[in-house]
N, C-alpha and C positions, 0 to 999 in steps of 0.2 A: 502493499500500498503506500503511495506516495504521502511524504512527510510535508507539513507547510513550514517547517523548520529546516526544510533540509537547504544547502548550500545551493544556490542559482548556480545552474552552468555560464561559464563564459562564452560567447559568441565565437568563432573562431571566422576569419574570413579574411581575403587577398588581401583585402584596402580599405582604408577608412571609409565608413559608411555613416552618413549625417541623418540619424532616423527621428530628430526633432521631437521632443516630450511633447504627450498629446495637451492639449487643453482640457481635457477631464481626468477627473481625480479616479484612474482607475482601480480596482476593488481584489487585492489579491485574493488567490482561491482558499479557501479554509476547509477546514475537516467536515464542516456544515455542507458547502457545497459538493465535496466529493462524494456525500454520501447520497446527497439529492441526484448527481451524474449516474450513482452507480445504480440506485433503485431504479431510474430509469431506462436506463440501456444494459444494465448486468454487463456481460463480456466486453460488450462494444463500448466500455470506459476504460480507456488506457490511462495506466499512471506511473509506470515505472519508466527508469531514467533511462534505459535501453529504448525502450520503444517512443519516449518523447523526443530525443536526439535523432531517431530515423524518420520524425516526420517534420523536423526541423529544418528540413531544406528543400530545396528544388534545384532545378541546373543550372542556377545564376551562379558563375562562379562556383568559388565553394566555401559561400554564405551559409551559417548556421546559427539558428536563433530556436533552440527547441521551445514548446510551449510547456505550459504548468499541466495541459492534461490534451488526450486526445480522445474526441468523440466522434464516434462512428454510427451514427443512424441510420435506420432502415428505411423511414418513411417521413412523410410530410408531417404528420401530428407530431412527432419524437422532435422535429425539428424547430416547429411552435412553441414547443414548449421549453425547449434549450434556449431560442431568444427573448421569450419572453421573461424566462428566470434571468439569463444574464444582463437585459435591459433594466432588470427593477435592481438589480444587485451592481453593478455598472462593470462586468467581466468583459474584457475583450475579445472578440470571436474573429478569429481568421478562416476561411471557409477555403478549401483545398481541393484538387481534383486528383491529377494522377502527376503533378508535381514536375509535370516538364516545361513549366516557364522560364524566359529568362529574364526577366525583370525583378525578379524575387518578390512579386505579385501572392503568392502564398506564404511567404515569410512570417512568423506570428513574431515580430520586433520586437512587442508589446507582453510577449507570453500570454497568460491566459488559456484560450480555448482554442485549440486546433479543430476546426470543424472537415472533417474529409468524408466524401462525399461516394467514398469507393462501393458502399453496399444498395447503391441506386443505380445499379447495373442493369435494368430491363428494357430492353424496346417491346413497347407498351400494345402498341395498333400500328400498322403497315396499312393505309386506306388507298389500295389500287384506283379506285374509282376516282378520288379526287388528289391521287399524286401527292400523299401527304405522308408524316410519320411523328408517331408521338412516343418521344422517348424519354430516359429517365435520362439526367448529365453524367451520370458514371459510369454511361456505355463509351468503350473503346470507338473513335472516329473510326477505324478502318471496319472494325465488328459492322458497325451501322450501314458504312459503303456496301458492305458485300452482301448482307442483308438485304437491303431495297433491290440490289444488282440481280440477286436471285427473281424478283418479281419483275426485272426489266428496267428498272427506274435508276435513277441518279443523284446522289448525293455529293455537288464538285467540290466543296472548298478540303484541300489535301495538304495539310502543314506537315513537313517533313518527317514529325512524331506520330504521323497518323495513327501506326501501328502501335501505342502505346500511351498517346495521351488521351483527354476524354472529353464528349462531345460538349459537356457542361463549361471545361475551362476554355476552348472552343469560342463559345459564346459569349465568354466574361471577357475574351479579349479580341475579340472579331477576328479572328484568325482567317488567314488568306491560304497561299502556299501557290505550285504552279499552277493550276486550273484557273486561278482566279483571274488572270490575263484576258481571259474567255467567259467564265459564267460568273465573276464575281467572288465576294468574299461571304463569312458568315452572316453578315448583318441582312444578304439579301435573299436569304433562304427561312428566315423566322418569322414566323405569323404570329405566334404565341407562347407565353411564358406563364407557367403557375410559380410565382414567389412568396416565397417568407420574408415580411420587411423585419428590420433589426428590430422593432417593438413586437414582435410574434404574429403579425396576422397575415392571414393566405388570403392571397387575391390573384386572378389573371388580369396579365396585364391587357388582352386584347381579342381577339377574335381568329376562328380556325378558316379565315377566306383570305382571297388574293387583295381585295380592293377593301380599306377600312377607313374611313373620315371623319371618327365618330372619338371627338376629345383629341388632346393630347398624346402622343405617341409616346405611352410607357413601355412598350415592347422594345422600342431602338434605343430607348433611355438606358435599357437596362441592357444590353447588347453592348459589350466592348467597355462598361463599367468595372469590370477588373475586381468584384465581388464587394466591391465598397458601398451600395444601396441594397443590397436586399441575396436571399440566399436562393438560385434556382433548384427547384424541384420536379418540374417537368417541362418539356420542350418540344413545339409543334415546328415542325420544317417542311416547305416546300419540297418538292421533288419535281425530276423532268425524266423524258425518258434517258436512258443508256445510249450512248453512241456504239453503232456497231464497229465502224473500221477505224483507227489509227496507223500515223505514217509517222515516225522519229528519225530526226538528222542530228549528225554532231557536225559542227561546223568551224574548224580549226583559225586561228587568226595571228597573226604575224602582232599584230598590234593592239593593245587591250583595250583602246580609246575608238580604234576602228571598228571594234567588236560593239563597242555600244553605239556609234553612230549608228550600225546597219540596222538596229533594233527600231528605231523611229520610220526610217526606210521601209522596211516590211511593211508596218501599218500603214506608212502613206501609199504603199502602192494597193492600198484594199485589202488587205488580211488580216483575219486574228486567228494567229493561230491559238491551239488551246492548251499550248504551253511555249514559253520562248524562256529559257533559264541562260543565267553568265557566269561563268566560272573561270577565273582568270587561274593561270599556271600552277599555282603553289597549290590550289583549291581542288583540281585535279591530281597532280602529283602525290600531293599530302594523303589524300585521300585513298587513294591506289594504294598507296604503303601501308595505310592504315585497315584497308579491308584483303590486301592480297589479291585485289583483280587486278590483272595487266595487260587486259585483252584490247585495250583501247591504247592505241599508237598517240604519244608524244614527242614531238621531235623538239631538237633542241631549243628551235625559231619559232615553236608557239608559245603566243603569250596567253591566249586567252580562246576559249571557246563558249560557242552559243550551242544550246541544246534546244532542237524547236519542234515542235510535234504539233501537228493538224489530227483534228478527229472530224467524225459525223457519222453519216448511212450513207453514202454514196463514195463508193472506191475512184470511182473516173475522177468527181469532182476533186477528192481529195491529193489525185496524182496532178492534176491541173493549178491548185494551189500550191504545191512542191515545185513545179516548173518558174510560177511567179517568184517564188522564196528565191528560187536558184539564179531567175532573171537577175532579182533585186542583186545579189549576192555578186554577182559578177564585176559590178562595181567598186568591187572592195578586193584586198589583196588577202585573200585566203590559202588554204593549203587543201586538198583534194577532201571533198566532203564525205561523208559516210553515212548510211542510210541502216538503220536497224531493219534486219532481215527477218528475225523471228521473236517471238515474243520474248525470249529467253535472253536475247542482247538488247531489247526493250528494256527488261526488269534489269537487267546488270547496269546500264545507263542509265535508267532512275535510283538504281540504288546508289551510285557513287553519288547523285546530287544530292540525295536526302540525306548523305550520312557523313557530307561534307561539316557539317556542326560537330559531330563528334571527333572527326579526325583532327580538326582545328584543336578541339581540346584535351584531347591526348596527346599533343605536341607539346604545349607550353601552356602557361599563365597565358590569361587571355581577357579583352574586353570587349564583348560584340556590340555594335551599335546597329540599328535598327533603321537606315535614312531612309528616305523617298522624297523622289523630286520628280516633275514633269518628265515622262521617257524623253521628250528630248534632250534634255537637260542633264542626261545620264553623261554624258562624256565629260561635261564639264564637272560633274559630283567626281566622277573618279580621280580626275584631274587634282581637285583640291584635297581628296583624300592622301595622294602621294605627295603632295606639294607640302601639307601639314606633317607628314610622316618625316620626311628631311628633316624638317625644322624641329622637331623635338626627338628627332633620333628613334622613331619607332618604326616598325617593320610591319606591315598589314597584308591580310588575305582576304578577298573581297571573292563574294559570290551572292547571286541573288535571283530575285524574280524578274530579268530585267524590261519583259513587257510591262510589269506595271512601273516602272523606274524605283525598284525597290533594292538598293545594296545593302546585304549584311556585311559592314563593315568589322573584321575581326583583329583588332589591334593587340600585337603577341608582346609579352615584356619579353622575351628573347633578355639579352643583354641589360635592361635598363636596370639601374639601381633602385633599391625600396624609395628614395627620395623623388626620383624622377616618375616613378610608377604612381605614387601615394598622391603627391605634390604638383608635377609641371602637367601629369596626363591629363587631369580634368580641364586643366587650364586650353588644352589642344582640343578636348572633347567640344567644349563650348567654341572654342573656332570655327571647329568641324561645323556644327550645329548651327552656328552664324549665317557658314555658306550655303549651307543646307537651305535655310528660311530666304535666304536672297534668290536663290533658284525658283523660289515658289514653292520648296517642300516642306517637310515637318521632321521631327525627331520620332517618328517611330511607325512604320506600316503596319503592323500586326504583331510585335512582341508585347507593345503594351509600355506603360510606364513605372509603374510598381513603384519600388523602393529606389532604384536604380538611378532613374533618370529626371527623377520630380525635381531635384533642384536646375534641370533646365528649362522647365513649365515656361518661364518666362520669357523665353527668345519664341514661344510658339502661339503666348495669346497675351494678350495688354491685361494688367491687373482690373481692369472690368468684367472682362471674361472669366478670370480665374475666379474671383468674387461671384459670381452668378454659378460658379459649379460648387465653391464651398458652400453656399446658401442650397444648392440643391441637394448637396448630402444633408446638410443640417433638417430638411426636411424630410428627408428620408428617414434618418439615424440620428435624433434630437441629443442622447447621448455620446456619440460618436463611436460606440464599440466596435461596428463590422468595420473588417480591416482596416483598424488605424495606421496611419504615418504611411499611407499610399496614396502616390499622384499627387497631393500636395505637401 
């Protein structure tokens, strides 16, 4: 049994994080609280040090903030009781899914309760007549995609971690992925949500319809709110028919910025690929070394690759689209363009792209920035990344959803001293984000703000807009107990 007198575990992390003290006096968990949670949840209430440490991290660098207790409810009513109790007693609650996030959104930095949604793992109903699915938030995204695919239906958003992340986390972060360039991001598929408010009330945010002009759009307010406004307990998603055919090509470039320039040219030719991904040289070679997959040739003069996919229902039309893309690429200096001839080759290529983040993390201490600009400005963004790297002495490995202008910038610690990493790097990141804003972009395309990016929010919004957001948070969460210390 967890003791309230137990010494607090000291968080371990790669670099200092400004957590900011909460404006609300949070209540430390007492034996009375432990008894309440134990009676409510039984063995689904966890208090041991090992369990708390295990739930105290996500995939954000090496940050760790163990909670005081881990609760794993199994139904909406249990969550309602937990939130009502925590609201009454001023106990902070941090909701968590699969904890695959990269911005620290699921880190319980003020201790309190880690509310795990792992038991909410059922697909409740696939409505083939209306092309909808109702699911709980703890369903793995790829499991959901495979289930609806069996019905000939398609849920397109596909983050790199789709084999492990939860659909509820995708809604909370408004996740994207390679398919977003053609099909949109999570928000484009969410029709309705059942949520539990921080005060314990249970509501539905909208209706299971394609058009809804009834009042404020609470559904879209919750999407992307990073678990700061409510706990999502049911999700209704729109589906579309699943494409029957796809073609995939790999395009080697001798110049990384030219690869970025080719992205906009493809769209200007009237083509919308179903995937258009950028990987600079190190991103591909590091991932090959990490996975042991060496079937993709990378010549010494290859500086970047584009992965281009088209999909649809007519193979002849897809071939015509590929011919148009090849025509566009004739205006750029590329090496031999490779086509994936089989599903196995396609899966290999996509696996290399999806594992790039893991490969970088295995190589070195790193910091990932999720920059996004209008796609035509992508070459300028890459230029600024490299110039700022030269100025501050860091190496970067870049890859991302080029078709969306979304570049993941992985800053490698390498030989940087702790002084440079802890004190100079935040200055460099602010300089990078300043250039991103100048290019018409913003500081996160799909990873969210969470803990690690909140100090840069002043670059993206004027104070009046930030105050509006803070006031929305206060309306939903008057005591500030839900996921405190995030976004602002």
